BASE-65144 format. One line per 3 residues: number of its first residue (from 1); their letters; for each residue z, x, y of C-alpha. Coordinates in nm, 3 decimals. Each point is the difference from the previous one (the first is absolute). Layout:
NUM = A = Z:X:Y  ...
END
This chain:
1 = MRR = 5.508:14.922:6.989  0.131:-0.324:0.026  0.288:-0.027:0.263
4 = PGV = 0.361:-0.084:-0.164  0.111:-0.347:0.128  0.271:-0.072:0.231
7 = LPT = 0.320:-0.018:-0.105  0.268:-0.231:0.103  0.198:0.074:0.321
10 = ELA = 0.358:0.020:-0.185  -0.156:0.284:-0.227  -0.231:0.186:0.278
13 = AVG = 0.290:0.035:0.222  0.248:0.159:-0.235  -0.297:0.190:-0.139
16 = VFP = 0.230:0.059:-0.365  0.057:-0.313:-0.206  0.074:-0.110:-0.345
19 = VAR = -0.324:-0.104:-0.231  0.233:-0.328:-0.057  0.030:-0.087:0.345
22 = ARQ = -0.364:0.046:0.045  -0.107:-0.278:-0.293  0.215:-0.222:0.148
25 = LGV = -0.202:0.001:0.343  -0.316:-0.034:-0.201  -0.115:0.398:-0.002
28 = TRG = -0.213:-0.002:-0.290  -0.042:0.281:-0.236  -0.290:0.138:0.036
31 = RLA = 0.149:0.034:0.388  0.285:0.190:-0.094  -0.219:0.253:-0.157
34 = ASD = -0.218:0.050:0.307  -0.079:0.359:0.107  0.272:-0.068:0.328
37 = LVT = 0.280:0.023:-0.213  0.228:0.231:-0.205  0.277:-0.048:-0.277
40 = PNR = 0.263:0.188:0.117  0.228:-0.137:-0.284  -0.094:-0.287:-0.258
43 = GVR = -0.031:-0.353:0.115  -0.021:0.136:0.420  -0.294:0.047:0.196
46 = RLV = 0.021:0.170:0.279  -0.314:0.076:0.283  -0.144:0.333:0.030
49 = DVD = -0.021:0.039:0.316  0.398:-0.110:0.038  0.215:0.310:-0.002
52 = PDL = 0.227:-0.044:-0.317  0.304:-0.119:0.189  0.311:0.015:-0.260
55 = RAT = 0.166:-0.282:0.109  -0.317:-0.237:-0.006  -0.060:0.137:-0.377
58 = VLA = 0.348:-0.053:-0.084  0.031:-0.352:0.124  -0.289:-0.054:-0.172
61 = LAG = 0.132:0.140:-0.393  0.303:-0.187:0.107  -0.155:-0.286:-0.046
64 = RMT = -0.128:0.120:-0.386  0.360:0.157:-0.078  0.295:-0.237:-0.196
67 = PAQ = 0.329:-0.071:0.166  0.141:0.322:-0.216  -0.206:0.298:0.181
70 = FFS = 0.034:0.134:0.261  -0.117:0.305:0.265  0.199:0.345:-0.040
73 = HST = -0.044:0.350:0.043  -0.279:0.144:0.262  -0.130:-0.352:0.031
76 = AAR = 0.336:-0.142:0.112  0.040:0.325:0.213  -0.353:-0.072:0.197
79 = LNG = 0.095:-0.351:0.029  0.325:0.059:0.183  -0.229:0.275:0.236
82 = VPL = 0.183:0.322:-0.179  -0.219:0.332:0.072  -0.103:0.121:-0.294
85 = PSA = -0.257:0.352:-0.095  -0.348:-0.115:0.038  -0.093:0.088:-0.343
88 = VEA = 0.242:-0.300:-0.108  -0.117:-0.200:0.278  -0.330:0.019:-0.118
91 = DGR = 0.061:-0.124:-0.371  -0.160:-0.350:-0.008  0.261:-0.101:-0.291
94 = LHV = 0.258:-0.279:0.088  0.356:0.043:-0.210  0.065:-0.259:-0.149
97 = SVL = 0.349:-0.038:-0.194  0.201:-0.251:-0.192  0.373:-0.004:-0.132
100 = GRA = 0.102:-0.004:-0.391  -0.234:-0.175:-0.273  -0.233:-0.146:0.289
103 = PMP = -0.335:0.004:-0.090  -0.162:0.318:0.193  -0.330:-0.049:0.240
106 = RIR = -0.290:0.035:-0.164  -0.250:0.026:0.284  -0.242:0.218:0.097
109 = GVL = 0.111:0.248:0.303  0.302:-0.049:-0.067  0.287:0.260:-0.158
112 = GHR = 0.280:-0.192:-0.192  0.376:0.096:-0.036  0.292:-0.128:-0.205
115 = LDA = 0.306:0.033:0.199  0.336:-0.018:-0.046  0.185:-0.291:0.141
118 = ERT = 0.345:0.195:0.036  -0.165:0.168:0.253  -0.229:-0.179:0.174
121 = RVI = 0.040:-0.215:0.262  -0.367:-0.196:0.116  0.001:-0.195:0.315
124 = TAG = -0.278:-0.285:0.167  -0.139:0.203:0.341  -0.330:-0.136:0.120
127 = GVR = -0.011:-0.225:-0.213  -0.030:0.163:-0.320  0.246:0.190:-0.223
130 = VTD = 0.117:0.350:0.021  0.202:0.231:-0.120  0.296:0.082:0.274
133 = AAT = -0.024:0.326:0.243  0.286:0.130:-0.208  -0.174:-0.049:-0.329
136 = TWC = -0.367:0.062:0.136  0.119:0.358:0.149  0.184:0.125:-0.379
139 = QLA = -0.356:-0.126:-0.157  -0.182:0.235:0.275  0.253:0.326:-0.110
142 = AML = -0.236:0.015:-0.350  -0.339:0.039:0.234  0.079:0.168:0.338
145 = SLD = 0.105:0.335:0.038  0.378:0.086:0.098  -0.132:-0.015:0.437
148 = DLV = -0.215:-0.309:-0.002  0.274:-0.183:-0.230  0.224:0.110:0.321
151 = AAG = -0.282:-0.109:0.255  0.046:-0.347:-0.187  0.361:-0.026:-0.010
154 = DHM = 0.023:0.068:0.333  -0.213:-0.259:0.115  0.187:-0.236:-0.166
157 = LTG = 0.325:0.108:0.152  -0.157:-0.013:0.328  -0.014:-0.305:0.201
160 = SAA = 0.132:-0.240:0.273  -0.149:-0.104:0.338  0.013:0.355:0.173
163 = NGG = -0.193:0.138:-0.272  -0.291:-0.208:0.082  0.086:-0.351:-0.165
166 = RVA = -0.014:0.150:-0.325  0.255:-0.149:-0.182  0.213:0.263:-0.296
169 = TAT = -0.083:-0.109:-0.353  0.276:0.176:-0.132  0.355:0.171:0.019
172 = IVT = 0.103:0.333:-0.123  0.242:-0.215:-0.166  -0.268:-0.239:-0.189
175 = LTA = -0.199:0.337:-0.092  0.295:0.220:-0.151  0.104:-0.347:-0.206
178 = AAE = -0.376:-0.008:-0.108  -0.005:0.339:-0.085  0.314:-0.043:-0.216
181 = LHR = -0.184:-0.292:-0.208  -0.268:0.174:-0.029  0.144:0.341:-0.179
184 = GSP = -0.234:0.114:-0.308  -0.288:-0.163:0.133  -0.341:0.195:0.137
187 = GAA = 0.069:0.128:0.307  0.366:0.017:-0.005  0.092:0.326:0.064
190 = RTR = -0.194:0.028:0.297  0.153:-0.323:0.135  0.333:0.171:-0.010
193 = EAL = -0.116:0.300:0.157  -0.148:-0.207:0.307  0.259:-0.200:0.076
196 = PLL = 0.223:0.246:0.188  -0.358:0.091:0.171  -0.027:-0.332:0.168
199 = RVG = 0.028:-0.092:0.360  -0.032:-0.310:0.208  -0.224:0.054:0.301
202 = PLS = -0.332:0.180:-0.113  -0.298:-0.235:0.145  -0.225:0.167:-0.238
205 = PRE = -0.085:0.177:-0.291  -0.073:0.289:0.167  0.330:0.055:0.199
208 = SLL = 0.205:-0.083:-0.329  -0.248:0.298:-0.178  0.063:0.225:0.325
211 = RLR = 0.367:-0.054:0.016  0.001:0.137:-0.353  -0.173:0.267:0.041
214 = MLR = 0.250:0.105:0.332  0.229:-0.028:-0.253  -0.093:0.228:-0.231
217 = HGL = -0.120:0.285:0.199  0.381:0.018:0.137  0.031:-0.207:0.351
220 = PEP = 0.279:-0.222:0.057  -0.037:-0.376:-0.068  -0.181:-0.161:0.294
223 = QLN = 0.110:-0.360:0.141  -0.256:-0.274:0.000  -0.159:-0.163:0.233
226 = HPV = 0.273:0.105:0.242  0.065:-0.219:0.320  -0.054:0.254:0.323
229 = PEC = 0.196:-0.235:0.286  -0.052:0.252:0.259  -0.395:-0.010:-0.030
232 = LVD = -0.086:-0.375:0.096  -0.393:-0.059:-0.027  -0.075:-0.323:0.149
235 = GHV = 0.353:-0.146:-0.024  0.017:0.032:-0.352  0.212:0.257:-0.151
238 = PHV = -0.276:0.248:-0.251  0.116:0.166:-0.351  -0.146:0.302:-0.159
241 = DFA = -0.117:0.016:-0.356  0.257:0.289:-0.102  0.272:0.133:0.250
244 = YPE = 0.222:0.311:0.017  0.225:-0.126:0.321  0.178:0.294:0.005
247 = YRV = -0.270:0.227:0.098  -0.214:-0.287:0.185  -0.310:0.070:-0.300
250 = AIE = -0.150:-0.319:-0.128  -0.301:0.001:-0.200  -0.267:-0.311:0.065
253 = YEG = -0.233:-0.091:-0.270  -0.327:-0.191:0.121  -0.193:-0.194:-0.230
256 = DYH = -0.305:-0.206:0.078  0.220:-0.269:0.200  0.024:0.274:0.254
259 = RSP = -0.380:-0.002:0.041  0.019:-0.292:0.240  -0.051:0.035:0.356
262 = EQF = 0.301:-0.199:0.091  0.212:0.172:-0.232  -0.207:0.382:0.066
265 = RRD = 0.070:-0.071:0.431  0.412:-0.132:-0.168  0.027:0.353:-0.189
268 = IRR = -0.032:0.182:0.285  0.233:-0.182:0.227  0.258:0.037:-0.324
271 = YER = -0.087:0.402:-0.025  -0.003:0.063:0.398  0.368:-0.141:0.012
274 = LQD = 0.136:0.146:-0.328  -0.108:0.337:0.145  0.181:-0.090:0.341
277 = AGW = 0.262:-0.071:-0.214  0.014:0.346:-0.147  -0.116:-0.099:-0.343
280 = IVI = -0.280:0.174:-0.167  -0.251:-0.195:-0.196  -0.191:0.113:-0.297
283 = RAA = -0.308:-0.227:-0.074  -0.133:-0.039:-0.337  -0.308:-0.181:-0.169
286 = ADD = -0.087:-0.117:-0.347  -0.162:0.367:-0.027  0.352:0.142:0.069
289 = VPD = 0.120:-0.141:-0.309  -0.220:-0.009:-0.225  0.045:-0.136:-0.419
292 = DPA = 0.013:0.379:-0.118  0.361:0.133:0.131  -0.184:0.360:-0.095
295 = ALQ = -0.294:-0.048:0.250  0.030:0.248:0.310  0.018:-0.324:0.212
298 = AAE = 0.308:-0.070:-0.149  0.172:0.319:0.035  -0.142:0.052:0.392
301 = LVE = 0.193:-0.346:0.107  0.322:0.066:-0.146  0.035:0.372:0.149
304 = RIE = -0.094:-0.118:0.309  0.239:-0.223:-0.017  0.318:0.264:-0.085
307 = RRL = -0.177:0.244:0.248  0.099:-0.302:0.258  0.362:-0.066:-0.117
310 = RSR = 0.022:0.388:-0.022  -0.097:0.023:0.370  0.275:-0.224:0.067
313 = GWR = 0.276:0.170:-0.148  -0.014:-0.118:-0.369  0.039:0.208:-0.276
316 = P = 0.046:-0.061:-0.370
END
């Protein structure tokens, strides 16, 4: 089989590119049809051995979009790092919207939407036009379960350098205002149900899901990312994911970040300091917070938290 020719460095470095740009650089139609390229969207090519990076695909598609078109729904959410269920993440289609009577996108692999201008706020981020966080959250309500919508909202509300440098993209005020504008839209009832459940603090969707399950089990509302200044670790004040300071009970969710050797050693020192100060530390992993709230592991974790609280004097 004939080996495909070398692509220009500009295209090969990105791995995803518009056909129009490739043609400008002298790439032939035959080369664009070679076996080492796939067509994720009409007018776009991607190298088969390149992981389909969303932002690269979006940037390539943006070059073919009209000024009136912009990314929305789950595509806008993913561009801003909002955690979504795996089934939504795996859907390779891109959501592109227009306002009013602007021409709808007619591109393979793109889901087009016509939106109400009075309900929609569009911003430019990372060089592309997208719906803002509050508008996006209301759009997600028609795509996500209540708990996943809360996790997405928690992510948007949680920010600042103290939380790993993540910048909050919304406030409860902007989300509430957007929900009011979207009354009568698909998922509007779910946004109204989700609003009082949102909190600033969870640093992962699993933490959001765990908090909701704790409350539904009848446990008291925990404090989130609670500082424990009496337990300095390497000169820093440690924070625990969930805390009941009155009972000195802490719950720590340990994602993949905790697997690194350095973090593992730091965690040992932190837990030792907390226990020395009289705290009970309950450690949880992803298996303890499964997608299915009815799963055995989900119930076991919440019941374990309840037992620790009761041992410290808590009563419903």
